[in-house]
C-alpha positions in Angstrom: -1.3 -4.6 44.5 -2.5 -5.8 40.8 0.4 -6.8 38.8 0.5 -5.5 35.3 0.9 -8.2 32.5 2.9 -7.6 29.6 3.3 -9.9 26.4 5.8 -9.0 23.3 5.8 -10.6 20.1 7.7 -9.8 16.9 5.9 -10.4 13.7 6.4 -8.6 10.2 8.6 -6.1 11.7 6.6 -5.1 14.4 7.2 -5.5 18.1 3.4 -5.4 19.9 3.3 -5.3 23.7 -0.2 -5.8 25.1 -1.1 -5.2 29.0 -3.9 -5.6 31.0 -4.8 -1.7 31.2 -2.9 -0.4 27.9 -1.7 -1.4 24.5 1.4 -0.5 22.7 3.6 -1.3 19.8 6.8 -0.3 18.2 7.2 -1.1 14.5 10.5 -1.2 12.5 9.8 -0.5 9.0 11.6 1.0 6.0 12.0 1.5 2.3 15.0 0.8 -0.2 14.9 2.9 -3.6 18.0 2.0 -6.1 18.1 4.0 -9.4 20.4 2.4 -11.8 21.5 3.1 -14.5 20.9 6.8 -14.7 21.9 9.3 -17.5 22.2 13.0 -17.1 23.1 15.5 -19.4 25.1 18.8 -19.0 26.6 17.2 -15.8 30.0 19.3 -15.6 31.2 22.4 -16.8 32.2 21.1 -19.9 29.0 19.9 -20.9 29.2 16.2 -20.6 27.0 13.7 -19.8 27.2 11.0 -16.7 26.2 7.4 -16.5 25.8 6.6 -13.0 23.8 5.0 -9.9 21.2 7.6 -9.0 21.3 11.4 -9.8 24.5 12.3 -7.5 24.0 9.0 -5.8 20.2 9.8 -4.9 17.4 7.4 -6.1 14.7 8.8 -8.0 11.6 8.9 -6.5 12.1 8.2 -2.5 15.1 8.4 -0.3 15.8 5.0 1.2 15.0 5.1 5.1 14.5 3.0 7.9 12.6 3.9 11.0 10.7 3.0 14.2 7.3 4.4 14.9 5.3 3.6 18.1 2.0 4.0 19.9 0.8 3.5 23.4 -3.2 3.6 24.1 -3.5 5.9 27.1 -7.3 5.4 27.5 -10.0 7.6 26.4 -9.3 7.5 22.7 -5.9 8.8 23.0 -2.2 7.5 22.3 1.1 8.6 22.9 2.8 8.4 19.4 6.5 8.7 18.3 8.5 8.5 14.8 12.4 8.2 14.5 13.3 8.0 10.8 16.9 8.1 9.2 17.8 8.3 5.4 20.5 6.4 3.9 22.2 6.1 0.3 22.0 2.6 -1.0 24.6 3.8 -3.8 27.6 3.9 -1.3 26.1 3.3 2.3 26.4 6.7 3.4 23.8 8.5 5.7 22.1 11.1 3.7 22.9 14.1 6.0 26.2 12.9 7.8 26.3 13.4 11.7 22.3 13.6 11.8 21.3 10.1 12.4 17.3 11.0 12.5 17.3 13.3 9.4 13.8 12.4 8.5 11.9 12.5 11.6 12.4 12.6 15.2 9.0 13.5 17.0 6.7 12.6 20.1 3.1 13.5 20.1 -0.6 12.7 21.3 -3.5 11.3 18.9 -6.7 11.9 19.8 -9.9 10.8 18.3 -11.5 13.9 19.3 -9.0 16.6 19.1 -6.7 15.3 16.2 -2.8 14.8 16.2 -0.5 17.1 17.9 3.1 16.7 17.4 6.6 17.9 18.8 10.1 17.7 17.2 11.7 17.4 13.6 8.9 16.5 11.4 7.5 17.6 7.7 5.8 20.9 7.3 2.0 20.9 7.5 2.1 23.0 4.1 4.3 20.1 2.5 1.9 17.6 3.7 -1.2 19.6 2.7 0.2 20.1 -1.0 1.5 16.7 -1.6 -2.0 15.8 -2.8 -1.4 17.9 -6.0 2.3 18.5 -5.7 2.9 15.4 -8.2 0.9 12.2 -9.1 3.0 9.8 -6.9 1.5 10.2 -3.5 -2.0 9.8 -1.9 -4.9 11.3 -3.5 -6.4 11.8 0.0 -5.9 14.3 2.8 -4.6 12.3 5.9 -2.8 13.2 9.2 -0.1 11.0 8.1 3.3 12.8 7.0 3.2 12.9 2.8 6.0 13.8 0.5 6.9 14.5 -2.8 9.3 12.8 -5.1 13.0 12.9 -4.4 15.9 14.3 -6.1 15.3 15.5 -9.6 14.2 18.6 -11.5 10.7 18.4 -10.9 11.1 18.5 -7.1 12.2 22.0 -6.3 8.7 23.3 -6.1 8.2 21.8 -2.9 10.2 24.5 -1.4 7.6 26.9 -1.5 5.9 24.4 1.1 9.2 24.7 3.3 10.2 26.3 6.6 13.2 28.6 7.5 15.3 25.4 8.1 13.9 23.3 4.9 10.9 20.9 4.3 10.8 20.1 7.8 10.6 21.8 10.9 13.4 22.3 13.2 11.7 22.4 16.8 8.4 22.1 15.2 4.9 21.8 16.8 2.2 20.5 14.3 -1.5 19.8 14.7 -3.8 18.1 12.3 -7.2 17.1 12.3 -9.3 15.4 9.8 -13.1 15.5 10.7 -15.6 12.8 9.6 -17.3 15.1 7.2 -14.0 15.3 5.0 -12.6 18.7 6.3 -9.2 18.9 6.9 -7.6 21.7 9.2 -3.8 22.0 10.2 -1.6 24.4 11.9 2.2 24.5 12.3 4.9 26.4 14.0 8.7 26.2 14.4 10.8 27.8 17.4 14.0 29.6 15.9 15.4 28.9 19.1 17.6 32.3 18.9 17.7 35.1 21.1 16.7 37.6 18.3 13.3 36.5 18.0 11.7 35.6 15.5 14.5 34.7 13.6 14.1 31.2 11.7 10.9 30.8 13.4 7.8 29.7 11.2 4.3 29.5 11.4 1.7 27.7 8.7 -1.8 27.1 8.5 -3.8 24.7 6.1 -7.3 23.7 5.2 -8.7 21.0 2.8 -11.3 18.5 1.8 -11.7 15.1 0.8 -14.6 15.3 -1.6 -15.3 11.4 -2.8 -13.8 11.6 -6.4 -11.7 14.8 -5.6 -9.6 16.4 -2.6 -8.8 19.9 -2.4 -6.3 22.1 -0.3 -4.4 25.3 0.5 -1.9 26.5 2.8 -0.4 29.8 4.1 3.2 29.8 5.0 5.1 32.6 7.0 8.9 32.0 7.6 11.6 34.3 9.0 15.0 33.1 7.4 18.0 35.2 8.8 15.7 38.4 9.9 14.2 38.5 6.4 10.4 37.8 5.8 9.1 34.9 3.3 5.4 34.4 2.4 4.1 31.9 0.4 0.5 30.7 -0.1 -0.8 27.8 -2.6 -4.1 26.2 -3.8 -4.7 22.8 -5.7 -6.7 19.5 -5.7 -6.9 16.4 -7.6 -10.0 14.7 -9.4 -9.9 10.9 -9.9 -12.3 9.5 -12.8 -12.0 5.8 -14.1 -8.4 4.8 -14.0 -7.2 8.6 -14.5 -5.9 10.9 -11.8 -5.7 14.6 -12.6 -3.8 17.0 -10.4 -3.0 20.7 -10.4 -2.0 23.3 -8.2 -0.7 27.2 -8.0 1.8 28.6 -5.8 2.7 32.4 -5.0 5.9 33.5 -3.0 6.9 36.7 -1.6 10.5 36.9 -0.4 12.1 39.9 1.4 15.9 40.6 0.3 16.8 43.5 2.4 17.8 46.6 0.4 17.2 45.0 -3.0 13.4 44.9 -2.0 11.0 42.0 -2.7 11.2 38.9 -4.7 8.0 37.6 -6.2 7.2 33.8 -7.5 4.6 32.7 -9.5 4.6 28.6 -9.8 2.1 26.1 -11.1 1.9 22.5 -11.7 -0.5 19.9 -13.7 0.1 16.1 -13.7 -1.8 13.0 -14.1 -1.7 9.4 -13.0 -3.3 6.5 -15.2 -3.7 3.2 -13.3 -5.5 0.5 -15.6 -6.2 -2.9 -14.0 -2.8 -5.0 -14.2 0.6 -4.3 -12.9 1.4 -1.2 -14.7 0.8 2.5 -14.2 2.0 5.8 -15.7 2.6 9.5 -14.9 3.0 12.5 -16.9 3.7 16.2 -15.5 4.6 19.7 -16.3 5.2 22.5 -13.8 6.6 25.8 -14.5 8.5 28.4 -11.7 8.6 32.2 -12.4 10.9 34.5 -10.8 10.9 38.3 -10.8 13.3 40.8 -8.9 15.4 37.4 -7.5 18.7 38.2 -6.0 21.2 35.1 -6.7 23.2 33.0 -4.2 26.9 33.1 -3.6 26.9 30.6 -6.5 25.3 32.8 -9.1 21.8 30.6 -9.0 18.5 31.2 -7.9 18.0 30.4 -4.2 15.3 28.1 -3.0 12.3 29.5 -1.6 12.1 30.3 2.3 15.5 28.7 2.9 17.9 29.9 0.6 20.7 32.9 1.3 21.3 35.6 -1.2 24.2 37.8 -2.2 23.5 41.5 -2.1 25.7 42.1 -4.8 24.3 39.9 -7.3 21.7 42.0 -8.7 18.2 41.0 -9.5 16.9 38.8 -12.3 13.7 37.6 -13.8 13.3 34.4 -15.8 11.5 31.0 -15.3 12.1 27.2 -15.2 9.8 24.8 -16.7 10.1 20.8 -16.7 8.3 18.1 -18.3 8.4 14.7 -16.5 7.4 11.2 -16.9 7.3 7.6 -15.7 6.0 3.8 -15.6 5.8 1.5 -12.9 5.5 -2.4 -13.1 4.2 -3.7 -9.8 5.9 -7.1 -9.0 3.8 -7.1 -5.3 2.1 -4.7 -3.1 5.6 -3.4 -1.8 7.8 -3.7 -4.8 8.0 -2.2 -8.1 10.1 -1.8 -11.2 10.3 1.7 -12.8 11.3 3.7 -15.8 11.5 7.6 -15.4 12.7 11.0 -16.9 12.4 14.6 -17.3 13.5 17.4 -19.3 14.0 20.9 -17.9 14.8 24.1 -19.7 15.6 27.5 -18.0 14.8 30.8 -19.6 16.1 34.3 -18.7 17.8 34.8 -15.8 16.9 31.4 -13.9 19.6 29.6 -13.5 20.4 26.2 -11.1 23.6 24.7 -10.2 23.0 21.2 -11.5 23.2 22.4 -15.0 26.7 24.3 -14.7 25.6 27.1 -16.8 23.5 25.4 -19.4 19.8 26.2 -20.4 18.6 22.6 -20.2 19.0 19.3 -18.9 17.7 15.7 -19.5 17.6 12.9 -17.0 16.6 9.3 -17.4 16.8 6.2 -15.1 15.4 3.1 -14.4 15.1 1.4 -11.1 13.7 -0.5 -8.2 11.9 0.3 -5.1 10.7 -2.1 -2.3 9.3 -1.7 1.3 9.4 -3.6 4.6 
């Protein structure tokens, strides 16, 4: 019987195992983001401001995280892949979601040159990944089969919930398929089991399509989520175009949320942003977004719930209004892995649109500096 030879090596955070019949690798990786000092107006019921570390302890752009990812070549152009990823707060050392050690990713799957990438477990919704190319100017300009993200805890993130499932911007009990074809076509589909005896409560299905076309990329998704027996639907279309040192991004979102006897909530939202990246260590970002609600019931705290995942109070009545946010940033890149940043946003609320973070005020200013590094 022929023995399988195995060699282990540790370099640059990766443990690589190579054998006579297969190759496998496990990589330790992570990101550290610290925003300090941060300044926020209308930070309590009296209208006072606060100066601290992060926004409520959260970094501005990227949740600090560490993780393990691995792959094993099983032949025929196929790999078994997995990822386990956990988020923590650098400000106090606590887990981002207490009691959930892998609160960003916990999945296993198959990646094949012919059939694409199929993953099972706790992972990004495919609507979130598909819309990341135009959701803000900070991610990849191209569609890929890798998970994408939007910015972190600040006033211009909330649009991401139009791409959410019934359990958040990640699937619980999720199945996701993605395929990027050689001609630039991108296709994806996802389903999340509700794991309840009352089907289809808390289940979710999504589909996305896109195209990478040289200097531009476009994508669209449809999302159907069942939250506590109520149907939520959304769709979005958008893209970006890069010319010279400028990248322009724009997208539109439409949302319909059933509210029982209160009828249906209607949202229309849009975003536009740009990134300017001249030669040298500096780049600059500027964006604007607007989120409009019609016939929206408040939650128990008297605020507009996030799309798809929010619960509403049947006694709150119905409300119309909109939220607009202007945001900006500048990065100074010390290396390919480390940068300093200066960022801010200004949010204004109109009509019946309310959010918990302003404590009843109609506007809020957030400013910060910070450092971000990867390993």
